[in-house]
N, C-alpha and C positions, 0 to 999 in steps of 0.2 A: 155678119158680125154684130154683136149686141153692144149697146151703149149703156154705160152706167155713169150717172152724174153724181159726183160727191162734192160737197162744199168744203172750203178750207177749214171751217170750224170743226169738222169731224177729226181732222188730223191734229188740230190744236188740242182736242180733248185727249188724244193719245199721248201728248206731251213727250214726244220722242226726244231723245238725247241731243244736246246742243252745246256748242262752244262759241265764245265771243271773240270776234276779230273786228278791229276798227277798219272801215273801208271809206275811202274818200270818193265823193261823187264824181263820176266821169266828166261831168260838165266843167269841172275845174281843172282839166288837163292843161299842162303848161304850154305845149307847142303842137304843131300840126304835121309833124313828120310822119310819113307812111310807115305802117308796120308790115313786116313780112310774115306771111302765114304759109306753113308747109302743110299740104294735104297729101296723105299717103294713099294713092289710088288702089283699085283692086289688083291690077296687073295679074300676076300668078298667085297672089295671096288668096283670092277667091277662085275656086276651080269648079264652081257649080254652073247652073244654067244662067242665062242673062237675067231671068226674073229674080234670081236670088242675089244679084249684084246691085251696085249703085247705092249702098248705104254709106257713102262718103261723098265729099264735095266734088268729086271728079266725074260723077255720072252725068252723061249728056246725050245718050242715045236711047233708043226705045228699049224698054225693059231694064235700063240701067240709070234711069233719071229720077230715082226716088227722092233725091235731095237737091234737085235742080233749082227749086224755088228757094230753098234754104241758102244756096250759094248766091243766088241773085239778090237776096236781101242784104248780104254782106258786101257785095260789090256795088250796090247802089250808093252813089256819092251823096245822095240826100240823106241816107242813113249814116254811112261811115265815110266821111270826106272832109276836106278842109272847111267847108261851110255846112256840113251835115249836122245831124243831131249829136253825133259824136265826131269831134273834129280830128279824126284820124282816118286815113284811107287804109283799107286792108288789101294788100297785094297778095293774091293766093297763087302758090306754085304747086303743081302736081308732080310729084317725083318719088322715086324709090318704091315702085310698085312690085318689085321682085323680092321675094323672101331672102333675107340676108344681105340686101344691098344697102341698108342704112349706113351712112358714114359715121365717123367718130364725132365726139362732142364738139371738138374745135370747129369742124365743118358745119355742124348743125347750129353753131352759134350765130350763123348768118340769119337765122329765123328767130322771131319773137314768140310766135304761137305755133304749136303743132297740133293739127286736128287728126284724130284717129276714129274712124267709124267701125262698123262691124264687117266681118268678112265671112263668106260662105266657104267652109273648109271641110271636105269629107276625107281628108288624108289623116295619117297618124301624127303629123307634126303641126304645130301652131302656125297661124298666118304671120305671126311676128315671132322671130326666133328668140331664145333666151338671151343671146348676146345683144340683140336689138333692144329687148326690154330693158336690160341693164343700162345701155347707152341712153335710152330715152329718160330713164329715171335720174341718171346722173346729170343729164342736161337740165332736167326740170328742177333739180335742187338749187340751181343758180338763181339769185334774185332777178325778178322780172322775166322769167321764162315760164310759160304756161302750157300745160298739156290739156287739151279738150278731148276727153275720152268718152265715146259712146259705144260700149261693147254690148254684146248680146249674150243671153243665157245659152248654155249648151243644150240644144234640143234638135230633134229631127236630124238633119245633116249638118247642123252648125256645130262642128267639133272644134275644140280648143278655141272657143269664140271670145274668151275674155282673159288673155294672158296678162295684160297690164293690171287690171283690177285684181286678179289673183295674186300677182306679185306684191301689190300694195296691201294685201290681206283681206280682200273682200270676195265673198262668194255671191254669184248672181243666180237666182232661181226663177224659172218661168212658172207662173201661176195664173190661170185664167179666172180664178175666183175674184181677183181684183184687177179687172182687165183694162179699165179705160181712164182712170183718173189719176192725176198727180197734182198735189196742191201744196201750198205753203205750210210748213211746220212752224208752230208758234215760236216767236221770239228770235227767229234766225234771219229775218230780213236785214238785220244789221250787218250781216256778213257779205251777201252777194246782191241784194236788191233784185232778185229774179222776178218777183211778183209785184214789185212796186218801184221799178227802176225808171231810167230816163226815157224809155220807150213806152211808158204807160203802166198802169196797175192792172192786174188780172182780177176781174170781178167774179169770175166763175172758176172753171177748172180747165185743165188741158188733158187730152186723152192719149193713151197709148194705143197705137193701131198695130195691126199685124197679129201674128200667132205667138210671139214670144212673151210679151208683156211681163218683163223681168222686174225683179226688185232685189235689193241687197239683203241676202239672208244671213250673212255673217260679216264680222268686222266691226269693231267698236271704236276705232280711232278717228273716224271722220265725223264731221258735223252734218247731220241730215238737214237738207234744205228743201226737200219735197218728199212726199210719201203717198202711198195708196190707201185705199179704204181699210186695209187690214192693219194699218199702223206701221207698215214696213217702209224703210227709206228707198226711194227710187232715184234720188239725186243726192250726192254727198260732196262736201268740200273736204278734201284730205289736207289737214293742216301741216303734215310733214313736208309735202311737196307743194302745197297751195295749188292744187289742181282740182278741176271739176270732173266727177265721174257720173255718168248717166247709165242706168241699168237697162235701157232699151232704146234702140235707134228709132223706133217707130214714132217717138214723140214729134220729130221734126221732118218726117217723110211725107211726101204728097200722095198719100194713099186714099184719103177720104176728104170730104169737104165738111165744113161746119165751123162754128165759132171755137170749138175746142181743138181743131186740127190746124196744121200749117196751111196757109192760103197759097194760091198760085201767084206767081209773079214776084216782083221785088218790093211790094209795099208791105206795110206793117198794119194789120187790122185785127186778126184773131188773137185769142189768148195765147195760143202756141207761138204765133209770130212775136208777141211781146216778150214771152219768156226767152225765146231764141235770141232776139236782139239784145235784151237785157243781159243775157249770159255773156255775149261777146263784148258788150259795154264794160262788164266787170273785168273781162280778160284784158281789154285795152288799158283799163286803169292799173291793173297789176303790172303790166309792162312799163307804162309811162312812169309810174311811181317806184319802179324797181323794188317791189315788195318781196321781202325775203321769206322763205319758208320758216316756220317756227317749230319749236319743240312741242311735244304733246302736252296738253294741259289737263287738269283734273276735270272730270265730267260728273262724277257721282254726287258731289256735294259733301256737306258736313252736318252730322246730327249734333244737336245741342239742346240744353235746357236752361231756362231763365231762373229756375228756383233750386239751384244746388248750393249747399247740400240741402237735402230734404229732411224734414223733421221725421223722427222715428214714427212708423205707423201711418205715414201720409202717402199721397200719390205723387207721381212725377208726370209732367207734361214734356214730351220730347218733340222737337221741331227739326225741320231740314232747311238748310240754306245753301246758297252757292251751287245749286244743282242745275243742270241743263237738260234734263229729260224727265219723263213721267215717272211717278212713283208706282211700282208694281205691287209692293207689299213692304211691311216692316219685319224686323227680326230682333230677337233678344237672346242673350247668352248669360248663364250664371257660372260658367267654368272658364272664364278668361278667354273666350272666343274659340275654345276647342270644338264646340258644337253650338248650333243656332236653332232657335224655335221660331217658326213663322208667325207673324201677327197679321191677320187679314184686314188690311186697311190701305187705301190709296191716298188718304188725306195727308196734307202737309204737316200735321201734328197729331200725336196720339197721347192719350192719358192712360197711365198704367198704375194700378192700385198696389200699394204696399210693396214696392220693390226692396230687394236686399242690397246691402253694401256691395259695391264693385260689380253689380249687374250691369250689362252693356246693352245698348240699343243702337240699331242702325237701320237705314232705309235701303231697299233694293230698287234701283231705277233702271230704265231702259225701255226696250221694245221686245216683241217676241223673238227677234233675231239676235238680240244682244242685251244682256243685263249685267250691271255692275253694282257693287255695294259702296255706300257712303262710308265716311269715317264714323267711328262709333263714339257715343258719349257714355262715360262711366259714371254710375250712380255713387254719390257719397251721401252717407246718412249721418246726421248729427245725433250723437247718442252719448253725451258727456255725463259723467257721474256727478252727484250732488257735491257742492263745495263743502269742505270741512271747516268748521268754525268753533270758536270758544262760545260757551253757552251764555256768558254774562260779560258785561262791559260797563265800566264806570268812569266818570270824569276824573281827571287829575287837576286839582286846584292849582292855579287860579282859573283854569278852563272850566266852563259851565256846560260844555257839550262834549261829545265823543266823536271819533272818526270810525264809522262802521267797518271800513276796510281793515282796521287794525285787528278786528276779530277773525279775519280770514287767515287760516293756518295752512291751507293747501297750496298747490301750484296751479295757476290758471292755464288750462290747455291752450295750445296754439290755435289761433283763429277764433278766440272767444273774448268777450268782455265780462267782467264781474259786475252784476247789477243787483240792486236791492229793492225789495217790495215789503209792504206791511202785511202781506198775506202769502200763503204757501202755494198759491195757484197762479202766480204772476198775473193776476187780474189787474186791470187798470193800467196806470202809468208808473214806470220805474222811478225811483228817487233820482233827483238831479245830483250832479257832482257836489254842489254846495250842500244839499240836504244830507248826502252821505258823509261829508266831512264835518258837519255840524249837527249831528243827530241828537235829539232830546230823548227823554225817557220814553220807553215803549218796547214793543216786540217786533223784530225784523227778521226777514228771510233772504238768503243770498241765492242767486242763480248764475250759471254760466250761460251767456247768450251768444249764439253764432254771429260772427261779424259778416258772414256772407249771406245768411238768411236770418234776418232779425226776428222771424216768427218762431225760431227754434230755441228752446230752453232746455237746460238740464233739469233734473229733479230738484226740489227745494232742499236747502240746507236745514239743519236743526235750527230751532228758534234761538235768536240772540236777544236776551233781555238786557235793556240798557237802563241803569239807574243813575240819577244825577244827584250828587251830594252838594250841599251848600258850602261855600268857601269863605274863610275869614280873610281879612286884610293882612297881608304879610309885608313887614318892613323891608324884606330883602328885595322887593321890587320885581319887575318883569324883565330886567336887563341883566345879561351876564357880565361878569367882570371883564375889564380890558386892561392891557398892560402896554407901556411904551417900550421902545427898543432899549436893550440893556447890555452893556459889555463891561466885564470886570477882569481881574487877573485870572480867575478860574472859570467863569461862567459867561454865557451870552444868551440873549433872547432876541428873536427876530419877530417883530409885530406882524408883518405881512403874512408870514407863513406859520405863525403861532408855534415857533420852534424854539426849544430850550435845549442847550447843550453844554457839555464840559469841554473847555479848551484843552489842547494838548499841553501837558505839563501841569495841568490843574489837578484838583482833587479826584479821588476815586468815586465820590458820591455826589449826587445833585442836591443842592440846597434851594428848594423852591421858595423859602421864606425871604430870599433876597428880592423877589418880585413884589412890587408895590402897585396896587390897582390905581388906575387913573381913568376916569374920575374916582375919587376916594369911595370907600365902602359907605353905603347909606347909614344914616344914624341908627344906632341900636343893632348893628350887624357886625360880624367879623368875617374875614376871608377864610374859607376852608378849602381843603383839597380832597379829591375823591378819585376812586379807581373806576368809577362807572358813572353813567348818567341815566335818569336824573339823579341829583344829589340826594343822598339819604344818610341817615345815621350809620347804617350798616356798611356803607362803602366809603366812609370818611376816614382819612388818614389822621393819625395823631400829630401834634406839632413836631414831636421828635422824628417821626417817620418822614414828614415833609421836609425837614431840615437835613436829612441824610438818606436820600432815596438811592437805592442800589438796584443792580440788575440790568436787564437788557432794555433796549429802546421800547417805550410803551406810551400809551395815551393816558394822560392825567387830566382831570376836570376841576376847574376852579368855580366856586360858587360863594355867594354871600349867604350867611346863616343868621336868621332871626331866632335867637334862643328863646325869647319870650313867647313867641307864637309857635315855635318848633317847625319853622318852614324855611325853605331855601329858594334862592333865585334860580333862574335858568343857568346852565353851566357853560363855561368857556373851555373848549377843547385845547389842550396844550400837549404837543408831542415832546416828550423828554428823551433826548438822544443820548445813547451811551457814548463815551469818549472813543474817537477813532483817530489814530495818528499814524501817518506814513513818514518814514525817515529816508533820506537820500542814501544810495548805495554806490560804492566805488569799487569795481571789480578789475580795474586796469592792471593790478598786480598779478592777476591770473589771466594772461592773454589767451585768446582763442586762435587756433591755427586756421588760416584761410584755406578753403578747399577741404578741410577736415571737419570744422565745426566743433561744437562741444557744449557742455551744460555747466552753467554757473550756479552758485548756491541760491537759495531761496531769497527772493526780493522781500519776503515777509518776515525774515528772521529778526529784523529790527523794527517791524511795524506792530502796532498793538490795536486791539479792539476790545472794549469793555475792560481795559487794563490787562489783557492777556496777550502774550506774543502770538501774532496772527498765524505764523507757520505751524503752531501747535494746535490750532483750531481745525475743525473739519473743513474740507473744501467747500467753497461757495458760502462761507460764513459772511463774506462781504461781496459786493459786486465790484469786480476789477475792470477798469477802463484804461486802455492805452491811449492817452490823449494826444501825445506827440510820439507816435509809435509806428514802425513799419512791421506789421504783424507777420508777413510771410518769412522774414529773416530772423525774427526774435520772438519765440513762442514761450508763453508763460504757462506752466502746468497749473491748471485750476481744477484738476479732477482727482489726482492721486494724493492720498493723505500723506504718504511717506515722502513725497517730493513736492508738496504743495508750495507753489510760488517759485519753483526752480525755473531758471531762465535758459532755454535751449537756443543756441545761436546756429543759424544755417551755415552749411559749408559754402554756400554761394556768396556770402558776404565778403566784400573786398577788404583788404587790409586798411586799417585806419582807426582813429579814436571815434567813439560813438557816445552820444548822450540822449537818452529817451526820457519822456515824462509819463507818469501814470498816476491814477488816482484810485483810492479804495473808497467805496461808497457803502453807506449803511443800507442794507437790503432787508432789514427786519420787517415783519408783517405790518407793523404800525408806522413805519417810516415812509416819508414821501420820497419817491425815487430821485436820486441825484441831489438831494437837498443837504444831507450831512455827509461830507466827504473830506478827505485829506489828500494832498498831492505831494509827490516826491520825484526826484530825478535818479536815474541809474546810469552810471558810466561803465563802459567796458571797452576793451581794445582787441582788435583783430590784427594779427601779424602774419606775415608770410612764413611758410615752412622753411624758406631759404634763410630766415633769420633777419636780424636787424644789424648785423655786423658785416662790413664789406670784406671781400676776400683780401688777404695779405699777399703782396706781390713785390718782386724786385722792380725797381723803378726803371731799369735799363736792360736791354737784351740785344745781342748781335749774333750774326751768323758765324759758323765755324767752317772755314774752307775745307773741302771744296764746295760745301753747301752755300747757296746764294740766298737762302731764306732762313727764318728762325721759327721755332715751335713756341707759340705763346704760352702753352701750358707749362713750359719749363720755367716761366717767370713766377708761377704760383707757388707760394711758400707756406700756405695755410692748409687747413684740413676742411675738405668739402663736407657740409652737413649731410647727414644720411637722407637719402631720398631726393637729392637735388642734383642738378647738373651745373658744371662750370661753363658759362657762355661768355663770349667775347664780342664787344661792339667797338665801333670807332667813335662813339660818343658816350658821355657819362649819364645819359637818360634812357639807355637801352631803346632808343627810337629806331624804327626800321627793322631790318632783319639781322639776326645774329649771324656771325661768321660761321661758315660751314666747317666741318672737321678738316677738310682739305685746306681751307683758308687759314685755320688756326695753326695747323702743322707746317704751313708754308707761308708764313706772314712776311710781307715785305716791310720796307721802311715806313714808319708812321707812328702815331700815338694810339694806344688801345686801352680799353677798360674792361675789367673782368667783373662778372656778376654771378652770384649763386641763383639758379632758377629752379622753381618748384612747379612741376606740371599740375600738382594738386593745388588748386587755387590760382594757377596761371599768374604767378607773381615772382618778384625779384628781390634780392638783397640790395642794400645800397651799393653804389659803384666803388670799385677799388681805386687806389691812386693810379694816375696815368702810368702806363708802361711804354717807354720810348724805345722803338726798335731801330737800330742802325744796321745797315748792310755793308760789310767790307767787301772790297773788290777782290776777286779770286783769279789767279792766273789760269789760263786755259790748259787743261791736262794734256800731257804729251804721252802718257802711258796709262795703263789700267792695272788695277790690282784684283780684278774680278777672277782672274785665272782663265777667262775665256778668250779665244783668239778667232772666233767666228760668230756669224749672225744667222738666225733662222728667219728668212724672209716671210715664210708662210705664217709665222706667229704674229706678224705685224698686222694682218687683216683680221678685223673683229666683226665684220658684217656677216651676212648670209649669202649663199650662192643662189643664182636665179632658179636653178632646179637641180635635181639629183644627178644629172648627166654632165654637169660642168665642173671643171677644176681650175685652179689658178696656175698660170704660167708666168715666169719672170724672164725678162729680156734686158740686155744692157743697152738697147736702142728702142726709141718710142715707136718705130715703124716695123719692128720685128725683122731687122735686116738679117740676111743669111749668116749663120754662124754665131749669132749673138744671144741665142737662148741659153739660160742658166741651167746647167745640167743637174745640179743638186741645190735647190733653193733653201734646203734646211741646214746647209753647212757652207756659208759664203765666207771666205777668208780674205777677199780682196776688196779694198775700198773702192767706192764708185757710186754711180746713180743707177738704180734698177727700176724697170717699168713693169707694171702688173697688167695681165690680160685674163679674161674669162675664156676658157676654151671648151667648146661643145664636143665631147668625145664621140657622140653618136653621129652628128651632122658634119663633123670636121670643119668647124668654123670658129671665129673669134668674135668677141663683142665689139671690137673696133680695130681699125687699121692704124690708128695713131693714138696711143695711150697717153692720158694726162695724169694717170695715177702713178706717182713715182716716189721713191724713198732714196735718201742719200745715206750711204753706209761709210763709217770711218773706223777702220780696224786699227786700234792703238797697240803699240808694243807693251809687253808686260813691265810693270813697275816693281817686280819682285826683288830685284837685286840692285843695290846702289854701290858704286865703286868710289874709292878715294880719288878725288880729282888729281892727286899727285901721281897716281899709278899710270903706267904707260900701257896703252892697248896692245895686246898680243904678248905681253910679258907675263911670267909666272912669278908668284910670290909665295914660296914654300913656307909652311908653318915651322917654326923653330922650337916650339915647346909643346909637350903633350903628356897626357897620362893615359896609360893603356893597361888593360887587364888581360891582353892577349899574348903577353910575353914577348913583345918585339919592340925594338927602337933602334934608331941609327941608320946609316947608309949601308945597305946590303948589296944592292946591284952594283955592277962595275961600270955601267954606262954613265954618261953625263946626265941624261934625263932620269928623273925619279920614277920608280915603279911602285906597285902596291906593297912590295917588301920594304921599301924605304919609308919608314914611318917616324915621325909625323910629316916629313918633308913632302910626301906625296899630296898632302892637303894644302890648299892655297888660301891666301887672303884671310887669315885668322890669327889671333894672338895666341890661342892655345887650342889644342884638339883633345877630345876625350873619346875613348872607345871601350866598349864592353859588350859581351853577348849575354851576360847573366845579371848585370847590375845596372841600376839606374843612377842618374846624377840628380841629387836633391839639393836645390838651392834653398835659401832661407825662406821659411813659410811664415806668413803674416796675415792676420785677419783683416787689417785695413791700414795699409801703409800711409794713406793720406792723413790719418789721425794718430797713428802710433809712432811714426818716425818723425821726430821733431825737426831734424836738420838733414834732409836728404841731399845726396850729391849726384850730379849728372852722371848717368851710366850705372847707378845703383840698381840692382836687379833683385826682385823677390817674387814669391808665388803667393798671390792674394787668394786666400781660401774662401772669402765671402763673395767674390765676384761671380757673375752669371748664375744667380740664384743658388749659390753654394757649390757650383761646379768648379769654380776657381779659374784663374788664368795667370800666366806669367806676365809681370809688369816691369817696365824699365822707366826710371825717372829721367825725363828729357829736359828739365829746366823749369824756371818759375815764370817765364814770359807768357804773353797771351797765346792761348791755344796749346801751351805746354803743360807738363805735370806728369803724373803717373799714368802710363799708357799700357793697355793690354796688348800683347803680341798676338794678333789674330790674322795677320797678313803674311803671306809667304815672304821669306827673306833670303839672303844669299847663303849658299851652302858652306 
């Protein structure tokens, strides 16, 4: 076997990819509790010869002891023990050497570290099954759980030799071109301290022994911590699981002697010994500090430039920062990253001449096995057009200088400053702000200067020529006129806001001449009013115009005028506000129905602006504000011209009176917001659909026997409003629940109140007067007028049957005594108590042997016929008077008893008898005897043609007492 010695500096130059993790030094561990290590031995995981076994911590026999010294160094208490270099003892357990025998995560949680070496496998399946790989990785995801994986490249008979590395995304390749060295990769000692840890620093290299000599040929998500002479990673820290992966078991096998190989015994002396012990010291720290796996982090870095934007036609210098690996080359794109062109440079910065706007640059970093691209920097080019300016500028007396910026007529681009020079090449130093604001006579040039790159300028503007005219002394002075607060019948002036306005009810025009300057006008000057500033003869108002100013709100300027020298003082801005007047509204005469809502007339019908009725002006002529206003339930139309100011009331608003306050505000372009305004109140009323009038009722109500209750609705004498219900309560505040229909029609004694109720708006009318119900005692009936003399027992059951096979049986005894079953329960004519049973017709059984479901039946005799109390039972009382159309009368039969031929004597118990086969008996017909017959007599009989919805009925007057009157004959009577 050849030896190749490589120094760490070689791999530093490769600058392989790195990530940063903070690691605490193991010597600071908090306690000395022993850690449990699981070593998975060969078992049947290796099925080759003994010489190909023993690449795990369990080898202890001839040909299988390749790592016996590696294990001895871990179990040496001087290295790992309570008083050792690392104050943690490592207790190693060899278990689960059979493929598929690895237990679940919960069982594996008894271990802190799991070590997996390489296995000789010449079968078609891996030494570690897919299920076991998944279990190991899930276990490793927990904080403080560390996998130490030393797998082998697949070569010769080592089949399926790296299932865990493969699952993590790494490929291992055997390559004897870089056979023997592995050393620190620059800047990664901060992660694991393998080459500079607690067991000493590695001053040279460590060697891979054996025939595999693997390296990680794919996988970009780990942090390389050691590599070979070709720049390929041979050891990586996988940050997703925080596990160490080694690409060759030969590092720590006792195959050769020398400073770069593992030494025999339990001591720490060679470079390989130190790396091995430092590796386990790192693992102990991970366990003790319960370090959690982390998410993937950026590795490629960020391309950037310090001189953006660049000036048009210049170069750009691009740099790379925050990268953890070597730069392989640079790339640039001019089509927004659709394609990239390589730039052959491995330097950390490049300079590119004359790039175009939006051109991109990025770095490609990594190693031959894995490269990634950094974020790109996008080129911005400063290429502003020349400023536009006026060609000449002169002072305005009394000023003796000019402000150069006033000559600028363009718009300054974003990210630029406007600067001035006395030359058109921006040579020398730009004028200061003071020099720009107080420029003297001369020629000047303007430029736009980038705020990001102050070396970049636009082209020069046209020349600006400044001339300075001499100024005469003006008696108008350098101070603008001032005015004190002023309030009169028609006008007002507010000094703080320089606002002049016309009061509501005042004149239609503004009289500015009422304002007197204070202090007074300088000697030799008069106060003048102007439509613009500065004050000039051309924008001066005449005295007549100033005394009767009309139109919309506008800005007017006051100045002192020196007529002798023809000059004006500076101006005082005064805003002259048009009159704006809001007037109260009272809409209570037009109530809104609760639950329905509605729209009221315009609030603006009696409001004015500029002397014009506001509702006739276009919408938004003023700014409306509801100052004491509930907007969701009262909406003002501010959009539509035809209904401008109309007030729409929501259907959800409860009944009651309402008063809101609003203001109309001058929103003219020259007006200060909310300064000129007028406030008014609006009143409106919401009423219930049930109305504001209580139901009219009779004050008393009583039952009519045989009824023992009264119908409250019969006390109502009014007319129910459309769309409402008549509800009854036992209180006059409609508190609680209204009486049900059954309670209303069957009211007992008490005091009741009626209300009209509207479901639209959920509201009530006022309460009616109280209705007092008295219940008169009724005698128990001894007969019935129903015409029925039987009861259907089956109709009394209103429930459901247990199933389709059951029927109801009725018995006169609760125990179904023999002979007591009711034969026909649908026609029971005998009074008594009857008991119900469910009978199963299929299984011949009953629901109970002792029924508690019983009904008591009372069969009353018919009340159809009433006899004179003076009559004797069993006697006959022949009729002695009659009218017949059958041509018969008198005693015909010879016997004592009357027969059908003896007429009318054959009829009994009547005052008279009538008979006919073709004629009817017509009594007096009347449409309403109650109102048409003024003095009725008891026994009087008529036919009421209006009764029963026009069907009519025969009525007899029974008297004027309680319960008496005109009564319809609807009940069967005596023959």
